[in-house]
Legacy VTK file of the C-alpha trace (Angstrom):
# vtk DataFile Version 3.0
C-alpha trace
ASCII
DATASET POLYDATA
POINTS 68 float
-38.511 58.342 -148.147
-39.269 61.372 -150.294
-38.458 58.999 -153.464
-40.665 56.184 -152.402
-43.900 57.563 -154.189
-41.909 58.354 -157.316
-40.417 54.877 -157.681
-44.063 53.324 -156.923
-45.283 55.228 -159.749
-42.454 54.285 -162.003
-42.875 50.704 -161.305
-46.417 51.122 -162.368
-45.575 52.989 -165.779
-44.841 50.839 -168.755
-41.461 52.650 -170.017
-39.993 52.882 -166.634
-41.022 49.635 -165.109
-37.996 47.747 -165.570
-35.675 50.290 -164.454
-37.430 51.157 -161.476
-37.594 47.567 -160.307
-33.894 47.187 -161.107
-32.947 50.168 -159.294
-35.632 50.147 -156.739
-35.185 51.194 -153.142
-34.724 48.759 -150.351
-35.529 49.314 -146.569
-32.669 49.256 -144.028
-33.951 45.985 -142.717
-33.969 44.507 -146.102
-30.209 45.214 -146.809
-29.205 44.045 -143.473
-30.998 40.786 -144.029
-29.385 40.499 -147.409
-25.782 41.268 -145.864
-26.239 38.758 -143.122
-27.339 36.295 -145.817
-24.279 37.090 -147.862
-21.915 36.534 -144.873
-23.663 33.265 -143.933
-23.554 31.908 -147.346
-20.199 32.656 -148.931
-19.474 31.890 -152.608
-18.185 28.391 -153.408
-14.552 28.105 -154.161
-15.181 27.197 -157.811
-17.215 30.465 -158.436
-14.920 32.770 -160.359
-17.410 35.432 -160.994
-18.546 37.810 -158.065
-22.215 37.315 -156.812
-24.446 40.268 -157.308
-27.639 40.668 -155.657
-30.303 42.924 -157.387
-33.114 44.427 -155.674
-35.691 41.897 -156.281
-33.233 39.309 -154.746
-32.565 41.667 -151.774
-36.232 41.844 -151.030
-36.771 38.088 -151.744
-34.045 37.241 -149.234
-35.475 39.762 -146.484
-39.123 38.098 -147.025
-37.484 34.402 -146.558
-35.686 35.567 -143.387
-39.066 37.436 -142.079
-40.717 34.087 -142.443
-37.955 31.973 -140.690
LINES 1 69
68 0 1 2 3 4 5 6 7 8 9 10 11 12 13 14 15 16 17 18 19 20 21 22 23 24 25 26 27 28 29 30 31 32 33 34 35 36 37 38 39 40 41 42 43 44 45 46 47 48 49 50 51 52 53 54 55 56 57 58 59 60 61 62 63 64 65 66 67
């Protein structure tokens, strides 16, 4: 949790914004929700590339699950 304020500042400062969002911190509950989603929604057989969930997508999945 000591890094949270630093990431918050980095997300608001122009030159570091994109990197801070891309490499941002996620809460344990957000990661568990994303892992649960990944298990329940496996890739289709035709998909040859691995599915990568970035930090914004992990956060979005957790929000969707919290509302459901």
